Backbone as numpy.savetxt, mean C-alpha at the origin, in Angstrom:
# Nx Ny Nz CAx CAy CAz Cx Cy Cz
8.09 -13.99 -1.57 8.98 -12.63 -0.18 8.92 -11.23 -0.77
9.30 -11.60 -2.36 8.46 -10.38 -3.20 7.51 -9.80 -2.88
6.19 -11.33 -2.78 4.49 -10.60 -3.16 4.47 -9.93 -2.14
4.74 -9.96 -0.78 4.82 -9.57 0.67 4.88 -8.13 0.47
6.07 -8.28 0.08 6.22 -6.37 -0.37 4.99 -6.24 -0.96
5.03 -6.12 -2.30 4.46 -5.34 -3.14 2.43 -5.52 -1.86
2.55 -6.45 -1.97 1.02 -6.54 -1.07 1.12 -5.37 -0.06
1.76 -4.55 0.51 1.98 -4.35 1.57 2.47 -2.79 0.86
3.43 -2.41 0.36 3.14 -1.68 -0.86 1.72 -0.42 -1.22
1.61 -1.78 -1.88 -0.31 -1.50 -2.26 -1.25 -0.80 -0.76
-1.21 -1.70 -0.33 -1.88 -1.75 1.29 -2.33 0.07 1.26
-0.22 0.29 1.48 -0.08 1.91 2.22 -0.15 3.02 1.25
-0.11 2.34 -0.06 -0.72 3.09 -1.29 -2.08 3.94 -0.61
-3.24 3.06 -1.02 -4.48 2.84 -0.78 -4.85 3.48 0.39
-4.06 3.40 1.33 -4.05 4.19 2.78 -4.14 5.43 2.69
-2.47 5.81 2.34 -3.06 7.02 1.61 -4.07 8.33 0.88
-4.27 7.25 -0.36 -4.98 7.03 -1.32 -6.52 7.87 -0.65
-6.89 7.85 0.60 -7.68 8.05 1.26 -7.48 8.60 2.56
-6.88 8.63 2.60 -6.57 10.09 3.41 -6.22 11.32 2.77
-6.37 10.95 1.64 -6.25 12.52 0.57 -5.23 13.49 1.62
-4.38 13.67 0.93 -3.53 13.97 2.26 -2.73 15.49 1.30
């Protein structure tokens, strides 16, 4: 459960970084 949460968090972080809002 913890690992999945971390993975999702990382994915979101990468997405936001790509958007560069």
